[in-house]
Backbone as CSV, one residue per row, in Angstrom:
resi,resn,N_x,N_y,N_z,CA_x,CA_y,CA_z,C_x,C_y,C_z
1,ARG,82.225,-61.842,-18.555,81.448,-63.043,-18.829,82.218,-64.264,-18.394
2,GLN,83.519,-64.182,-18.602,84.333,-65.322,-18.214,84.317,-65.504,-16.708
3,GLN,84.371,-64.353,-15.982,84.356,-64.443,-14.531,83.007,-64.942,-14.033
4,ARG,81.938,-64.470,-14.665,80.617,-64.940,-14.273,80.489,-66.429,-14.504
5,GLY,81.021,-66.918,-15.624,80.987,-68.343,-15.900,81.722,-69.142,-14.841
6,LEU,82.880,-68.627,-14.448,83.640,-69.303,-13.389,82.847,-69.318,-12.095
7,TYR,82.167,-68.196,-11.807,81.363,-68.101,-10.590,80.259,-69.142,-10.587
8,ARG,79.648,-69.357,-11.764,78.588,-70.344,-11.870,79.140,-71.747,-11.724
9,ILE,80.309,-71.973,-12.315,80.913,-73.304,-12.212,81.246,-73.613,-10.768
10,ALA,81.773,-72.604,-10.081,82.129,-72.818,-8.676,80.900,-73.159,-7.865
11,ILE,79.790,-72.524,-8.167,78.542,-72.809,-7.444,78.065,-74.212,-7.761
12,TYR,78.166,-74.632,-9.039,77.688,-75.953,-9.431,78.506,-77.032,-8.781
13,GLU,79.808,-76.771,-8.623,80.656,-77.781,-8.004,80.281,-78.000,-6.555
14,VAL,79.882,-76.912,-5.896,79.530,-77.034,-4.477,78.109,-77.534,-4.330
15,CYS,77.232,-77.102,-5.227,75.814,-77.440,-5.115,75.386,-78.259,-6.321
16,PRO,75.460,-79.505,-6.257,74.976,-80.325,-7.379,73.477,-80.221,-7.526
17,ASN,73.056,-80.498,-8.747,71.632,-80.428,-9.048,70.919,-81.550,-8.309
18,PRO,69.988,-81.184,-7.413,69.293,-82.249,-6.677,68.299,-83.008,-7.532
19,HIS,67.961,-82.492,-8.703,66.992,-83.153,-9.578,67.654,-84.018,-10.647
20,GLY,68.968,-84.059,-10.681,69.646,-84.855,-11.689,71.057,-85.175,-11.287
21,SER,71.757,-85.849,-12.119,73.111,-86.248,-11.797,74.126,-85.224,-12.214
22,GLY,73.778,-84.346,-13.180,74.731,-83.361,-13.668,74.611,-82.065,-12.924
23,TYR,75.361,-81.091,-13.457,75.310,-79.752,-12.867,74.493,-78.871,-13.769
24,GLY,73.701,-78.064,-13.238,72.870,-77.197,-14.053,72.282,-76.092,-13.203
25,ASP,71.230,-75.486,-13.721,70.583,-74.394,-12.979,69.717,-74.985,-11.879
26,SER,70.330,-75.320,-10.793,69.606,-75.895,-9.653,69.099,-74.792,-8.756
27,PRO,68.162,-75.092,-7.862,67.694,-74.083,-6.896,68.827,-73.540,-6.057
28,CYS,69.769,-74.398,-5.738,70.894,-73.931,-4.921,71.707,-72.893,-5.652
29,SER,71.974,-73.142,-6.963,72.751,-72.166,-7.729,72.002,-70.859,-7.851
30,TRP,70.658,-70.881,-7.973,69.865,-69.647,-8.093,69.924,-68.850,-6.797
31,ILE,69.904,-69.563,-5.690,69.992,-68.891,-4.391,71.336,-68.223,-4.250
32,ARG,72.403,-68.916,-4.640,73.731,-68.331,-4.522,73.892,-67.117,-5.414
33,GLU,73.351,-67.209,-6.640,73.501,-66.103,-7.565,72.773,-64.854,-7.073
34,ASN,71.672,-65.056,-6.398,70.872,-63.915,-5.976,71.091,-63.510,-4.526
35,SER,71.934,-64.278,-3.828,72.125,-63.994,-2.409,72.821,-62.673,-2.170
36,ALA,73.721,-62.286,-3.056,74.457,-61.037,-2.861,73.508,-59.846,-2.876
37,GLY,72.606,-59.781,-3.859,71.660,-58.669,-3.947,70.676,-58.662,-2.797
38,ARG,70.213,-59.885,-2.401,69.245,-59.972,-1.328,69.869,-59.573,0.000
39,ASN,71.109,-60.007,0.231,71.791,-59.653,1.474,72.038,-58.159,1.564
40,ALA,72.216,-57.490,0.423,72.418,-56.040,0.424,71.136,-55.301,0.779
41,GLU,69.977,-55.912,0.396,68.711,-55.266,0.678,68.276,-55.431,2.127
42,GLU,68.700,-56.502,2.788,68.234,-56.802,4.138,68.544,-55.689,5.134
43,PRO,69.789,-55.125,5.179,70.054,-54.048,6.149,69.162,-52.845,5.931
44,ARG,68.842,-52.512,4.663,67.993,-51.365,4.391,66.573,-51.591,4.893
45,LYS,66.043,-52.813,4.655,64.703,-53.116,5.136,64.655,-53.049,6.660
46,THR,65.678,-53.605,7.304,65.729,-53.604,8.774,65.794,-52.185,9.309
47,ALA,66.607,-51.326,8.649,66.727,-49.929,9.087,65.403,-49.199,8.952
48,ARG,64.674,-49.482,7.825,63.381,-48.825,7.637,62.378,-49.260,8.706
49,MET,62.398,-50.545,9.060,61.478,-51.036,10.084,61.796,-50.420,11.446
50,VAL,63.091,-50.287,11.752,63.490,-49.692,13.028,63.069,-48.239,13.078
51,MET,63.258,-47.506,11.948,62.858,-46.102,11.902,61.357,-45.951,12.080
52,LYS,60.582,-46.863,11.488,59.137,-46.779,11.652,58.743,-46.982,13.104
53,ARG,59.409,-47.953,13.768,59.094,-48.191,15.179,59.496,-47.012,16.047
54,GLN,60.606,-46.341,15.701,61.072,-45.200,16.484,60.202,-43.965,16.263
55,ASN,59.690,-43.761,15.058,58.921,-42.557,14.738,57.468,-42.638,15.211
56,GLY,56.931,-43.775,15.414,55.542,-43.929,15.776,55.340,-44.090,17.271
57,PHE,54.056,-43.955,17.736,53.672,-44.146,19.132,52.627,-45.241,19.193
58,SER,52.756,-46.072,20.167,51.713,-47.066,20.385,50.558,-46.407,21.122
59,LEU,49.404,-47.077,21.157,48.226,-46.541,21.823,48.480,-46.345,23.316
60,ILE,49.181,-47.271,23.930,49.472,-47.175,25.369,50.378,-45.977,25.646
61,GLU,51.409,-45.805,24.825,52.309,-44.664,25.011,51.558,-43.347,24.863
62,LEU,50.659,-43.285,23.890,49.877,-42.071,23.668,48.967,-41.780,24.854
63,MET,48.326,-42.806,25.405,47.437,-42.628,26.553,48.207,-42.189,27.793
64,VAL,49.393,-42.766,27.989,50.220,-42.373,29.137,50.639,-40.914,29.014
65,THR,51.027,-40.509,27.808,51.439,-39.115,27.585,50.289,-38.148,27.852
66,ILE,49.101,-38.495,27.347,47.934,-37.636,27.579,47.608,-37.551,29.063
67,GLY,47.708,-38.680,29.769,47.446,-38.680,31.207,48.406,-37.787,31.975
68,ILE,49.690,-37.843,31.625,50.687,-36.996,32.284,50.400,-35.522,32.024
69,LEU,50.048,-35.200,30.774,49.728,-33.812,30.435,48.509,-33.316,31.205
70,MET,47.508,-34.165,31.368,46.306,-33.761,32.107,46.626,-33.489,33.578
71,VAL,47.491,-34.323,34.152,47.893,-34.106,35.552,48.639,-32.787,35.696
72,LEU,49.558,-32.520,34.765,50.327,-31.272,34.821,49.426,-30.052,34.662
73,VAL,48.460,-30.141,33.740,47.547,-29.011,33.522,46.692,-28.756,34.759
74,SER,46.193,-29.835,35.378,45.368,-29.665,36.582,46.172,-29.060,37.719
75,MET,47.436,-29.478,37.857,48.286,-28.898,38.894,48.536,-27.414,38.624
76,MET,48.768,-27.087,37.362,49.021,-25.694,36.999,47.785,-24.830,37.240
77,MET,46.590,-25.343,36.871,45.360,-24.579,37.073,45.075,-24.368,38.557
78,GLY,45.346,-25.408,39.358,45.157,-25.264,40.801,46.076,-24.204,41.390
79,GLY,47.334,-24.182,40.899,48.279,-23.165,41.368,47.864,-21.762,40.967
80,ILE,47.350,-21.619,39.740,46.895,-20.306,39.275,45.705,-19.829,40.094
81,LYS,44.765,-20.745,40.374,43.585,-20.382,41.163,43.979,-19.950,42.572
82,ALA,44.914,-20.686,43.170,45.366,-20.326,44.521,46.071,-18.977,44.521
83,ALA,46.869,-18.723,43.476,47.580,-17.444,43.385,46.601,-16.280,43.222
84,LYS,45.546,-16.487,42.426,44.540,-15.435,42.254,43.816,-15.141,43.561
85,GLY,43.466,-16.206,44.294,42.801,-16.013,45.579,43.670,-15.256,46.564
86,LYS,44.949,-15.585,46.584,45.872,-14.895,47.480,46.017,-13.427,47.080
87,ALA,46.097,-13.163,45.776,46.222,-11.780,45.301,44.989,-10.956,45.668
88,ARG,43.803,-11.551,45.579,42.572,-10.831,45.940,42.547,-10.504,47.428
89,ARG,42.939,-11.458,48.253,42.961,-11.198,49.701,43.975,-10.116,50.053
90,THR,45.134,-10.158,49.378,46.156,-9.139,49.622,45.652,-7.756,49.227
91,ARG,44.980,-7.689,48.080,44.421,-6.406,47.634,43.378,-5.887,48.623
92,ALA,42.462,-6.763,49.059,41.415,-6.354,49.999,42.023,-5.901,51.324
93,ARG,43.065,-6.584,51.772,43.706,-6.200,53.030,44.309,-4.802,52.929
94,GLY,44.903,-4.507,51.799,45.472,-3.174,51.604,44.405,-2.096,51.505
95,GLU,43.290,-2.411,50.855,42.242,-1.404,50.665,41.468,-1.099,51.952
96,VAL,41.217,-2.121,52.765,40.527,-1.826,54.029,41.416,-0.968,54.939
97,ALA,42.721,-1.196,54.848,43.651,-0.369,55.632,43.620,1.079,55.136
98,GLN,43.556,1.282,53.830,43.482,2.635,53.268,42.190,3.342,53.693
99,ILE,41.094,2.624,53.677,39.808,3.225,54.052,39.839,3.667,55.517
100,ALA,40.306,2.782,56.383,40.369,3.124,57.807,41.300,4.303,58.051
101,THR,42.424,4.339,57.346,43.371,5.451,57.493,42.759,6.763,57.009
102,ALA,42.013,6.713,55.898,41.391,7.923,55.342,40.368,8.509,56.308
103,TRP,39.516,7.649,56.888,38.512,8.162,57.823,39.143,8.645,59.134
104,THR,40.210,7.994,59.545,40.916,8.464,60.746,41.536,9.839,60.501
105,ALA,42.090,10.026,59.298,42.665,11.326,58.940,41.575,12.396,58.867
106,TYR,40.398,12.001,58.361,39.277,12.942,58.313,38.916,13.418,59.721
107,GLN,38.836,12.490,60.646,38.472,12.863,62.010,39.548,13.718,62.677
108,THR,40.810,13.422,62.361,41.905,14.229,62.895,41.814,15.663,62.369
109,GLU,41.436,15.819,61.111,41.358,17.137,60.486,40.157,17.942,60.988
110,TYR,38.981,17.321,61.040,37.751,18.059,61.354,37.262,17.853,62.797
111,ARG,37.877,16.944,63.525,37.518,16.651,64.916,36.167,15.949,65.050
112,TYR,35.600,15.531,63.954,34.328,14.797,63.998,34.221,13.988,62.706
113,PHE,33.248,13.109,62.653,32.953,12.358,61.440,31.694,12.926,60.792
114,PRO,31.614,12.888,59.484,30.421,13.443,58.817,29.235,12.498,58.949
115,ASP,28.080,13.037,58.879,26.889,12.206,58.769,26.454,12.219,57.305
116,ALA,25.981,11.118,56.842,25.607,10.997,55.431,24.174,11.422,55.184
117,GLY,23.452,11.757,56.228,22.059,12.159,56.078,21.766,13.378,56.935
118,PRO,20.552,13.783,57.037,20.192,14.970,57.823,20.368,14.729,59.325
119,GLY,20.476,15.819,60.052,20.581,15.703,61.503,21.969,15.302,61.940
120,ASN,22.044,14.633,63.064,23.324,14.276,63.660,23.515,12.759,63.720
121,SER,22.894,12.044,62.793,22.983,10.582,62.793,24.191,10.133,61.971
122,TYR,24.959,9.180,62.501,26.148,8.678,61.816,25.736,7.491,60.953
123,THR,25.420,7.788,59.735,24.856,6.764,58.846,25.843,6.235,57.814
124,ILE,27.089,6.667,57.855,28.072,6.127,56.913,28.505,4.755,57.422
125,THR,28.015,3.732,56.776,28.330,2.359,57.170,28.945,1.549,56.035
126,LYS,29.047,2.141,54.868,29.624,1.446,53.721,30.229,2.473,52.773
127,MET,31.073,1.983,51.881,31.752,2.874,50.933,30.872,3.081,49.702
128,ASP,29.824,3.837,49.898,28.924,4.158,48.799,29.294,5.518,48.207
129,GLU,28.401,6.085,47.411,28.703,7.356,46.738,28.954,8.486,47.734
130,ALA,28.177,8.552,48.809,28.367,9.613,49.800,29.767,9.556,50.415
131,ALA,30.185,8.368,50.817,31.505,8.213,51.435,32.615,8.589,50.461
132,ILE,32.478,8.172,49.208,33.504,8.465,48.211,33.587,9.969,47.931
133,GLN,32.457,10.609,47.766,32.447,12.044,47.470,33.069,12.861,48.612
134,ILE,32.803,12.452,49.832,33.358,13.180,50.979,34.874,13.001,51.060
135,LEU,35.342,11.774,50.902,36.782,11.510,51.004,37.553,12.039,49.804
136,ARG,36.907,12.100,48.653,37.579,12.591,47.444,37.886,14.086,47.553
137,GLY,36.963,14.860,48.118,37.198,16.290,48.333,37.084,17.160,47.116
138,SER,36.561,16.643,46.023,36.459,17.449,44.798,35.059,17.412,44.216
139,SER,34.085,17.118,45.051,32.709,17.017,44.564,32.152,18.407,44.247
140,THR,31.328,18.476,43.219,30.632,19.714,42.870,29.269,19.796,43.548
141,ASN,28.904,18.723,44.231,27.632,18.689,44.956,27.787,19.460,46.268
142,THR,26.942,20.448,46.467,27.068,21.306,47.658,26.874,20.531,48.961
143,ALA,26.034,19.489,48.915,25.813,18.689,50.124,27.090,17.965,50.540
144,TYR,27.819,17.438,49.551,29.066,16.746,49.862,30.185,17.742,50.175
145,GLN,30.156,18.900,49.527,31.158,19.928,49.828,31.060,20.377,51.285
146,ALA,29.849,20.413,51.823,29.658,20.812,53.218,30.276,19.808,54.185
147,LYS,30.422,18.549,53.759,31.033,17.525,54.611,32.552,17.598,54.580
148,ASN,33.097,18.233,53.527,34.551,18.383,53.407,34.831,19.786,52.855
149,PRO,34.577,20.810,53.658,34.661,22.201,53.164,36.068,22.613,52.749
150,ARG,37.077,22.004,53.297,38.454,22.356,52.926,38.922,21.615,51.661
151,LYS,38.063,20.772,51.147,38.338,20.013,49.903,39.643,19.238,49.987
152,ILE,39.838,18.576,51.095,41.036,17.756,51.294,40.802,16.387,50.648
153,ARG,41.781,15.948,49.906,41.683,14.619,49.272,42.242,13.584,50.255
154,PHE,41.364,12.929,50.963,41.789,11.915,51.930,42.052,10.566,51.265
155,MET,41.457,10.356,50.100,41.643,9.099,49.377,41.366,9.334,47.905
156,ASP,42.129,8.694,47.053,41.986,8.868,45.605,40.975,7.872,45.031
157,PHE,40.110,8.383,44.194,39.153,7.550,43.463,39.033,8.093,42.047
158,HIS,38.769,7.209,41.105,38.468,7.657,39.743,37.180,8.478,39.769
159,HIS,37.114,9.476,38.906,35.970,10.392,38.961,34.645,9.728,38.606
160,LEU,34.693,8.551,37.953,33.462,7.842,37.603,33.028,6.833,38.672
161,VAL,33.869,6.620,39.668,33.542,5.634,40.705,32.439,6.165,41.611
162,THR,31.407,5.367,41.797,30.297,5.758,42.677,30.172,4.851,43.899
163,GLU,30.943,3.784,43.932,30.993,2.913,45.098,32.319,2.158,45.074
164,PHE,32.828,1.871,46.245,34.124,1.216,46.368,33.876,-0.265,46.654
165,LEU,34.219,-1.107,45.684,33.947,-2.538,45.771,35.212,-3.331,46.081
166,ASP,35.022,-4.438,46.798,36.145,-5.320,47.084,36.399,-6.227,45.869
167,PRO,37.424,-7.078,45.899,37.719,-7.944,44.744,36.601,-8.896,44.359
168,TRP,35.610,-9.077,45.243,34.481,-9.963,44.950,33.215,-9.166,44.621
169,ASP,33.406,-7.892,44.290,32.325,-7.004,43.834,31.266,-6.724,44.903
170,ASN,31.697,-6.683,46.147,30.819,-6.266,47.244,31.353,-4.968,47.850
171,ARG,30.451,-4.132,48.340,30.893,-2.871,48.944,31.693,-3.111,50.222
172,TYR,32.737,-2.313,50.386,33.458,-2.334,51.652,32.561,-1.744,52.743
173,GLN,32.630,-2.339,53.917,31.846,-1.887,55.060,32.708,-0.987,55.953
174,VAL,32.049,-0.023,56.619,32.760,0.955,57.446,32.027,1.095,58.778
175,SER,32.804,1.293,59.818,32.225,1.640,61.121,33.060,2.774,61.713
176,LEU,32.382,3.872,62.078,33.059,5.059,62.609,32.698,5.248,64.085
177,ASP,33.564,5.945,64.777,33.338,6.202,66.198,31.996,6.897,66.414
178,GLU,31.321,6.571,67.493,30.003,7.145,67.766,30.131,8.583,68.273
179,ALA,29.023,9.195,68.594,28.981,10.624,68.891,29.840,11.038,70.073
180,ASP,30.111,10.104,71.004,30.895,10.497,72.177,32.392,10.559,71.891
181,TYR,32.836,10.034,70.733,34.249,10.089,70.340,35.167,9.584,71.468
182,ASP,34.854,8.415,71.935,35.675,7.821,72.996,36.722,6.853,72.453
183,GLY,36.859,6.807,71.124,37.855,5.907,70.531,37.455,4.447,70.598
184,ARG,36.166,4.189,70.678,35.657,2.825,70.742,34.571,2.645,69.675
185,ILE,34.645,1.515,68.987,33.695,1.242,67.902,33.024,-0.101,68.152
186,ASN,31.744,-0.134,67.962,30.989,-1.393,68.025,30.752,-1.903,66.606
187,VAL,31.305,-3.058,66.337,31.150,-3.693,65.022,30.163,-4.846,65.182
188,PRO,29.213,-4.984,64.267,28.153,-5.986,64.427,28.641,-7.400,64.730
189,HIS,29.707,-7.858,64.069,30.127,-9.248,64.238,31.274,-9.421,65.247
190,GLU,31.527,-8.388,66.044,32.530,-8.497,67.100,31.830,-8.460,68.456
191,SER,32.270,-9.323,69.351,31.599,-9.440,70.647,31.878,-8.265,71.578
192,SER,32.996,-7.574,71.357,33.341,-6.432,72.212,33.750,-5.244,71.346
193,ALA,33.746,-4.054,71.977,34.087,-2.837,71.233,35.559,-2.847,70.828
194,LEU,35.846,-2.227,69.696,37.220,-2.127,69.188,37.810,-0.778,69.558
195,GLN,39.084,-0.764,69.873,39.763,0.477,70.285,40.291,1.228,69.053
196,TYR,39.384,1.677,68.223,39.742,2.423,67.010,38.725,3.544,66.805
197,SER,39.144,4.550,66.031,38.213,5.618,65.645,37.463,5.270,64.370
198,ALA,38.100,4.473,63.504,37.470,4.079,62.243,38.014,2.721,61.817
199,VAL,37.143,1.875,61.347,37.550,0.562,60.838,36.795,0.284,59.543
200,ALA,37.328,-0.640,58.763,36.678,-1.054,57.512,36.920,-2.546,57.325
201,TRP,36.053,-3.191,56.574,36.230,-4.618,56.325,35.510,-5.038,55.050
202,SER,35.947,-6.180,54.563,35.304,-6.825,53.419,34.660,-8.111,53.923
203,ASN,33.500,-8.435,53.383,32.822,-9.666,53.770,33.393,-10.896,53.075
204,GLY,34.461,-10.697,52.320,35.160,-11.823,51.719,34.462,-12.438,50.530
205,LYS,34.955,-13.595,50.150,34.453,-14.258,48.950,32.994,-14.652,49.074
206,ASP,32.566,-15.102,50.265,31.181,-15.555,50.414,30.183,-14.401,50.544
207,GLY,30.689,-13.168,50.770,29.811,-12.008,50.878,28.966,-11.969,52.132
208,ILE,29.294,-12.819,53.113,28.511,-12.898,54.349,29.313,-12.284,55.489
209,GLU,28.699,-11.404,56.209,29.382,-10.715,57.307,29.570,-11.649,58.502
210,GLY,30.781,-11.568,59.103,31.050,-12.334,60.310,31.541,-13.740,60.090
211,THR,31.901,-14.117,58.859,32.417,-15.460,58.592,33.945,-15.445,58.561
212,ALA,34.524,-16.631,58.451,35.979,-16.768,58.600,36.763,-16.073,57.489
213,ASP,36.160,-15.860,56.331,36.922,-15.264,55.229,36.844,-13.739,55.193
214,ASP,36.226,-13.124,56.200,36.185,-11.657,56.262,37.604,-11.097,56.381
215,ILE,37.815,-9.962,55.728,39.120,-9.286,55.785,38.909,-7.932,56.446
216,CYS,39.522,-7.753,57.599,39.242,-6.592,58.457,40.488,-5.753,58.672
217,SER,40.294,-4.454,58.778,41.427,-3.537,58.960,42.073,-3.697,60.323
218,TRP,41.371,-4.219,61.290,41.923,-4.355,62.638,42.554,-5.725,62.887
219,LYS,42.582,-6.563,61.855,43.224,-7.867,61.965,44.378,-7.962,60.975
220,GLU,45.448,-8.642,61.399,46.639,-8.730,60.553,46.458,-9.687,59.399
221,ARG,45.728,-10.754,59.578,45.614,-11.757,58.513,44.703,-11.257,57.387
């Protein structure tokens, strides 16, 4: 109490009462007495305000962040779409090569190509059920067994498959050497005969024959 009294006296000596001639509880003395507590609170208030500013986002910052995320997502989706398209083309390129190889092996084995219908007409033009059953070599159908009497498996297919589809769900197309077996094939969308015994192709994503996106066994791309 004695020290507090001295503290008050010291304040009164420095800050006279502006409302009178003596020393007393002046506004200046009240400010001095309370300045210590108030000054201690100021750093805490400032720290809390800084933390609030650091923890929060302004509307502009939020919009910029969302915009950046949208750009990144669109770039990622575009890359995924391009990768899927490339994978489909790669798969189709491999499958048309397998089909052409299988039919070439068939001709090497039997010295002729089968006809899918009666008589001597070469009607196998697509990878439908007839083509699959003949190349599979395990059909229980006597008509298909007659086309592959040695039951050679020239190409593997699941037993439930009835048509061979490309990645765009269209049948693969086939062209086999004609009756003269001269090693030349006429393909509808080619201007000249091809020097192959068997070829296959996919009509590509658009499903239209003879367009730029066709994938053919006789072309490298």
